[in-house]
N, C-alpha and C positions, 0 to 999 in steps of 0.2 A: 672560264672564258679568259683568253689571253688579253693582256693589256694592249690597248690600241697604241700604235706608235704616235708620238707627238708630231704634230705638224710643225714645220720650221717657222720661226717667227719672221714676219716680214717687216720691212721698214715702216709701213703704215701702222702695224701693231705697236712697235716700239715708240713711234712718234706719238700715237694717241695716248699710250700709257704715260709717257713723259709729260705731255701736255696736261693730262688729268692730274698727275702728281704735282706739277708746278702750280696749276690753278688752285688746287686744294690749299697749298701753303701760302699763296700770295693774294688770295681774294680779300682778306680783311687785314687792314693795317692796324697794328697795335697802337693804342693811344699812350701818350706819354703820361707818366704818373703825375698826379696833381702837385703843383708847386706848394711847398710848405711855407707857411707864414713865419716870418722871423719873430722870435720871442724876445721882447725887450730885455736887455741885460745879459743875454746869453752870448758868449763869445764863440767864434768859429776859428778853428785852426786853419791857417793859410800859409803858403810859401810866398815870400815877398823879397824882391831883390832891392837892396838899399846900398848906396855908396858906403864904402868902408869908413870914411871920415864922419859921415852922419851917424853910423852905427856906433863908432867909438865915442862920439859926443854923448849919446844917450846912455851907453854902458858905463861911461866914466863916473857917473853920479851914483853908481851902485845898483842894488837890487830894485826891481820895479821899472826897469828901463823899457820893457814892453808896454807897460801901462802908460808911461810917459810918451812913447811913440803914438799910442792909440789916442791919447789926449791931444797931441799936436795935430794928428790927422783929423780928429773931430773938430778942432778949432779951425783948421784950414778949410773944412767943408762948410763951416758956418752953422754947425749943430751944437 
């Protein structure tokens, strides 16, 4: 039995297929992962822009300047 010729796709066929595919991937919104609680005493690496003169002040007293900046910020926040 010879293969039946395919019928040409119509605009309605393509539209309904596209709508079904779109609906399948957009019906459920992914939930954001739960926010982790901060562990006391664990430091997080960040990028921070500080004026050069302030950075020079903390670096001039030698190693540990990042800890001194952290202490100054902690004092400024009242913690």
